[in-house]
N, CA, C and O atoms as a MOPAC input file, in Angstrom:
PM7 MOZYME 1SCF
protein

 N   -171.39100 1   -73.32300 1    24.41500 1
 C   -170.84100 1   -73.91800 1    25.60800 1
 C   -171.20800 1   -73.08700 1    26.82100 1
 O   -171.48900 1   -73.64500 1    27.88200 1
 N   -171.21400 1   -71.81700 1    26.69900 1
 C   -171.71000 1   -70.90000 1    27.72300 1
 C   -171.17100 1   -71.16700 1    29.12200 1
 O   -171.90300 1   -71.06800 1    30.10600 1
 N   -169.88800 1   -71.50600 1    29.20600 1
 C   -169.27200 1   -71.71400 1    30.50600 1
 C   -169.44900 1   -73.10600 1    31.08600 1
 O   -168.97600 1   -73.38300 1    32.18800 1
 N   -170.12400 1   -73.98500 1    30.35600 1
 C   -170.31800 1   -75.35400 1    30.83000 1
 C   -169.05900 1   -76.15500 1    30.51800 1
 O   -168.57100 1   -76.10600 1    29.38900 1
 N   -168.52500 1   -76.88700 1    31.48500 1
 C   -167.31800 1   -77.68000 1    31.22200 1
 C   -167.54300 1   -78.70500 1    30.11400 1
 O   -168.61200 1   -79.30700 1    30.02100 1
 N   -166.52200 1   -78.89700 1    29.27400 1
 C   -166.63800 1   -79.86000 1    28.18000 1
 C   -166.95600 1   -81.26000 1    28.69200 1
 O   -167.69100 1   -81.99900 1    28.03900 1
 N   -166.41800 1   -81.63300 1    29.84100 1
 C   -166.68100 1   -82.96200 1    30.40500 1
 C   -168.17000 1   -83.13900 1    30.66400 1
 O   -168.71400 1   -84.21500 1    30.41500 1
 N   -168.83600 1   -82.10700 1    31.15700 1
 C   -170.27500 1   -82.17700 1    31.40400 1
 C   -171.03400 1   -82.31900 1    30.09200 1
 O   -171.97800 1   -83.10300 1    29.99700 1
 N   -170.62300 1   -81.56200 1    29.08500 1
 C   -171.27400 1   -81.65700 1    27.77500 1
 C   -171.06400 1   -83.04500 1    27.19000 1
 O   -171.98300 1   -83.61900 1    26.60600 1
 N   -169.85400 1   -83.59000 1    27.34300 1
 C   -169.56100 1   -84.93700 1    26.85400 1
 C   -170.55300 1   -85.94100 1    27.43600 1
 O   -171.13600 1   -86.74400 1    26.70800 1
 N   -170.73500 1   -85.88800 1    28.74300 1
 C   -171.63700 1   -86.83200 1    29.39400 1
 C   -173.08400 1   -86.61400 1    28.97100 1
 O   -173.80700 1   -87.57900 1    28.72300 1
 N   -173.51100 1   -85.36300 1    28.88500 1
 C   -174.88500 1   -85.07300 1    28.47800 1
 C   -175.17200 1   -85.52400 1    27.05000 1
 O   -176.27500 1   -85.98100 1    26.75000 1
 N   -174.17800 1   -85.39600 1    26.16800 1
 C   -174.35400 1   -85.77600 1    24.76500 1
 C   -174.12700 1   -87.27000 1    24.52900 1
 O   -174.45000 1   -87.79100 1    23.46100 1
 N   -173.57300 1   -87.95100 1    25.52600 1
 C   -173.32700 1   -89.37700 1    25.37200 1
 C   -172.11200 1   -89.69900 1    24.52100 1
 O   -172.01300 1   -90.79300 1    23.96700 1
 N   -171.18900 1   -88.75500 1    24.41300 1
 C   -169.97500 1   -88.99300 1    23.63600 1
 C   -169.04600 1   -89.91800 1    24.41300 1
 O   -168.86300 1   -89.75300 1    25.61900 1
 N   -168.46600 1   -90.88600 1    23.72400 1
 C   -167.55400 1   -91.83300 1    24.36400 1
 C   -166.22800 1   -91.17900 1    24.72900 1
 O   -165.58600 1   -91.57700 1    25.70100 1
 N   -165.81600 1   -90.17900 1    23.95600 1
 C   -164.52600 1   -89.53200 1    24.19700 1
 C   -164.68500 1   -88.01800 1    24.21100 1
 O   -165.61700 1   -87.47000 1    23.62300 1
 N   -163.75200 1   -87.35200 1    24.89700 1
 C   -163.75600 1   -85.88600 1    24.92800 1
 C   -163.41300 1   -85.33500 1    23.55000 1
 O   -163.83000 1   -84.23300 1    23.19400 1
 N   -162.64800 1   -86.10900 1    22.77400 1
 C   -162.29000 1   -85.67100 1    21.41700 1
 C   -163.53000 1   -85.50300 1    20.54400 1
 O   -163.59200 1   -84.58700 1    19.72400 1
 N   -164.51100 1   -86.37600 1    20.71400 1
 C   -165.75200 1   -86.24800 1    19.94400 1
 C   -166.47600 1   -84.96200 1    20.33600 1
 O   -166.99900 1   -84.26000 1    19.47000 1
 N   -166.51200 1   -84.64900 1    21.61700 1
 C   -167.15400 1   -83.41400 1    22.07300 1
 C   -166.41800 1   -82.20600 1    21.52200 1
 O   -167.04300 1   -81.24100 1    21.08200 1
 N   -165.08200 1   -82.25600 1    21.54500 1
 C   -164.28000 1   -81.14500 1    21.03500 1
 C   -164.52000 1   -80.91100 1    19.54800 1
 O   -164.42000 1   -79.78100 1    19.07300 1
 N   -164.82900 1   -81.95500 1    18.82800 1
 C   -165.09100 1   -81.82400 1    17.39300 1
 C   -166.27500 1   -80.88900 1    17.13800 1
 O   -166.29900 1   -80.16700 1    16.14100 1
 N   -167.24600 1   -80.90700 1    18.03400 1
 C   -168.45000 1   -80.09600 1    17.85300 1
 C   -168.43400 1   -78.79600 1    18.65900 1
 O   -169.34800 1   -77.98200 1    18.53100 1
 N   -167.42200 1   -78.59700 1    19.47500 1
 C   -167.34500 1   -77.39900 1    20.31400 1
 C   -166.66100 1   -76.28000 1    19.53900 1
 O   -165.46300 1   -76.34800 1    19.26800 1
 N   -167.41500 1   -75.26400 1    19.19000 1
 C   -166.87300 1   -74.11800 1    18.45600 1
 C   -167.06900 1   -72.86500 1    19.29900 1
 O   -168.14500 1   -72.63500 1    19.85000 1
 N   -166.03200 1   -72.07300 1    19.39000 1
 C   -166.12200 1   -70.83400 1    20.15300 1
 C   -166.65100 1   -69.71300 1    19.27200 1
 O   -166.23300 1   -69.54700 1    18.12600 1
 N   -167.57300 1   -68.95200 1    19.83100 1
 C   -168.08700 1   -67.79700 1    19.10700 1
 C   -167.03100 1   -66.69700 1    19.12900 1
 O   -166.14300 1   -66.70900 1    19.98100 1
 N   -167.11900 1   -65.74800 1    18.20300 1
 C   -166.16900 1   -64.62400 1    18.21200 1
 C   -166.18900 1   -63.86300 1    19.53800 1
 O   -165.15000 1   -63.37500 1    19.98500 1
 N   -167.35400 1   -63.75800 1    20.16800 1
 C   -167.45200 1   -63.04800 1    21.43700 1
 C   -166.68700 1   -63.78400 1    22.53500 1
 O   -166.00400 1   -63.15800 1    23.34600 1
 N   -166.80200 1   -65.11000 1    22.56100 1
 C   -166.10300 1   -65.90200 1    23.57500 1
 C   -164.60000 1   -65.81100 1    23.35700 1
 O   -163.83800 1   -65.71000 1    24.31800 1
 N   -164.17100 1   -65.84600 1    22.10500 1
 C   -162.74200 1   -65.71700 1    21.80000 1
 C   -162.21700 1   -64.35600 1    22.26300 1
 O   -161.15300 1   -64.27800 1    22.87600 1
 N   -162.95300 1   -63.29800 1    21.97300 1
 C   -162.53100 1   -61.94900 1    22.36600 1
 C   -162.45700 1   -61.83200 1    23.88500 1
 O   -161.52900 1   -61.22100 1    24.41700 1
 N   -163.42600 1   -62.41200 1    24.58100 1
 C   -163.42500 1   -62.38300 1    26.03800 1
 C   -162.21700 1   -63.13300 1    26.59700 1
 O   -161.60600 1   -62.68500 1    27.56700 1
 N   -161.87200 1   -64.26100 1    25.99700 1
 C   -160.70900 1   -65.03500 1    26.44600 1
 C   -159.42900 1   -64.22900 1    26.27500 1
 O   -158.56500 1   -64.24100 1    27.15100 1
 N   -159.30500 1   -63.53300 1    25.15800 1
 C   -158.11600 1   -62.71200 1    24.91500 1
 C   -158.03100 1   -61.60400 1    25.95500 1
 O   -156.95400 1   -61.33100 1    26.48400 1
 N   -159.15400 1   -60.96600 1    26.24900 1
 C   -159.16000 1   -59.89400 1    27.25100 1
 C   -158.74200 1   -60.42200 1    28.61800 1
 O   -157.99400 1   -59.75600 1    29.33400 1
 N   -159.21300 1   -61.60200 1    28.98600 1
 C   -158.85700 1   -62.17900 1    30.28200 1
 C   -157.37900 1   -62.52200 1    30.34100 1
 O   -156.74900 1   -62.36100 1    31.38600 1
 N   -156.81900 1   -62.99100 1    29.23600 1
 C   -155.40000 1   -63.34200 1    29.20800 1
 C   -154.51200 1   -62.10700 1    29.28400 1
 O   -153.35600 1   -62.19900 1    29.69600 1
 N   -155.04100 1   -60.95600 1    28.89000 1
 C   -154.26700 1   -59.72300 1    28.92500 1
 C   -154.24900 1   -59.08400 1    30.31400 1
 O   -153.47000 1   -58.16100 1    30.55000 1
 N   -155.09200 1   -59.55400 1    31.23700 1
 C   -155.13300 1   -58.99500 1    32.58600 1
 C   -153.87400 1   -59.39000 1    33.34500 1
 O   -153.31400 1   -60.46100 1    33.10900 1
 N   -153.42600 1   -58.52500 1    34.26100 1
 C   -152.24600 1   -58.88800 1    35.05500 1
 C   -152.55300 1   -60.08700 1    35.95500 1
 O   -153.67300 1   -60.24400 1    36.44000 1
 N   -151.55800 1   -60.91200 1    36.16400 1
 C   -151.70700 1   -62.09200 1    37.01100 1
 C   -151.58500 1   -61.65700 1    38.46500 1
 O   -150.61400 1   -60.99300 1    38.82900 1
 N   -152.56300 1   -62.02400 1    39.30900 1
 C   -152.47500 1   -61.62500 1    40.71500 1
 C   -151.29900 1   -62.32600 1    41.39200 1
 O   -150.97900 1   -63.47500 1    41.08800 1
 N   -150.67200 1   -61.61400 1    42.30600 1
 C   -149.54200 1   -62.17400 1    43.04400 1
 C   -150.07100 1   -63.01100 1    44.20400 1
 O   -150.94600 1   -62.57100 1    44.95000 1
 N   -149.54100 1   -64.20100 1    44.34600 1
 C   -149.94000 1   -65.09100 1    45.43100 1
 C   -148.87000 1   -65.02400 1    46.51000 1
 O   -147.68400 1   -65.22200 1    46.24600 1
 N   -149.30900 1   -64.74300 1    47.72200 1
 C   -148.35800 1   -64.66300 1    48.82800 1
 C   -148.23300 1   -66.03300 1    49.47600 1
 O   -149.23300 1   -66.68600 1    49.77300 1
 N   -147.00900 1   -66.45500 1    49.68800 1
 C   -146.76100 1   -67.74200 1    50.33200 1
 C   -147.13000 1   -67.65400 1    51.80400 1
 O   -146.93900 1   -66.62100 1    52.44500 1
 N   -147.65900 1   -68.74800 1    52.32700 1
 C   -147.97500 1   -68.80600 1    53.75200 1
 C   -146.67500 1   -68.83700 1    54.53900 1
 O   -145.70500 1   -69.45300 1    54.09800 1
 N   -146.63900 1   -68.18800 1    55.69000 1
 C   -145.40700 1   -68.20200 1    56.48800 1
 C   -145.08100 1   -69.62300 1    56.93300 1
 O   -145.97800 1   -70.42100 1    57.20500 1
 N   -143.80000 1   -69.92700 1    57.00400 1
 C   -143.36300 1   -71.25400 1    57.43600 1
 C   -143.75000 1   -71.46100 1    58.89200 1
 O   -143.64000 1   -70.55000 1    59.71200 1
 N   -144.20300 1   -72.66800 1    59.20400 1
 C   -144.59700 1   -72.98600 1    60.57700 1
 C   -143.41600 1   -73.60100 1    61.30500 1
 O   -142.68600 1   -74.42500 1    60.75500 1
 N   -143.24400 1   -73.18900 1    62.54100 1
 C   -142.15400 1   -73.75400 1    63.34000 1
 C   -142.63000 1   -75.03400 1    64.01300 1
 O   -143.83400 1   -75.25200 1    64.14800 1
 N   -141.70900 1   -75.87200 1    64.43000 1
 C   -142.03700 1   -77.13200 1    65.09000 1
 C   -142.52800 1   -76.90900 1    66.51400 1
 O   -143.12500 1   -77.81100 1    67.10100 1
 N   -142.29300 1   -75.73300 1    67.08200 1
 C   -142.65900 1   -75.46600 1    68.47100 1
 C   -144.15500 1   -75.52800 1    68.71100 1
 O   -144.58700 1   -76.03300 1    69.74700 1
 N   -144.95200 1   -75.03300 1    67.78900 1
 C   -146.39400 1   -74.99200 1    67.99600 1
 C   -147.11500 1   -76.22100 1    67.47300 1
 O   -148.34400 1   -76.27300 1    67.53000 1
 N   -146.39700 1   -77.20400 1    66.96900 1
 C   -147.02700 1   -78.38600 1    66.38400 1
 C   -147.58600 1   -79.29600 1    67.47000 1
 O   -147.05100 1   -79.36000 1    68.57600 1
 N   -148.66100 1   -79.99400 1    67.14500 1
 C   -149.27800 1   -80.94400 1    68.09200 1
 C   -148.98500 1   -82.34500 1    67.66300 1
 O   -149.41100 1   -83.29400 1    68.32100 1

């Protein structure tokens, strides 16, 4: 799969359903290990945008 979205592979292979594509999509041990490492990383904190007042609205 090499980072290609399953939907793209589905269309390229001519599969009628995503389930058919998933049947043939197998992750290599390296890809699985990489996914686990990414899931173990801390989640970045997202800062909320400051609330806008009605005074500056157009």
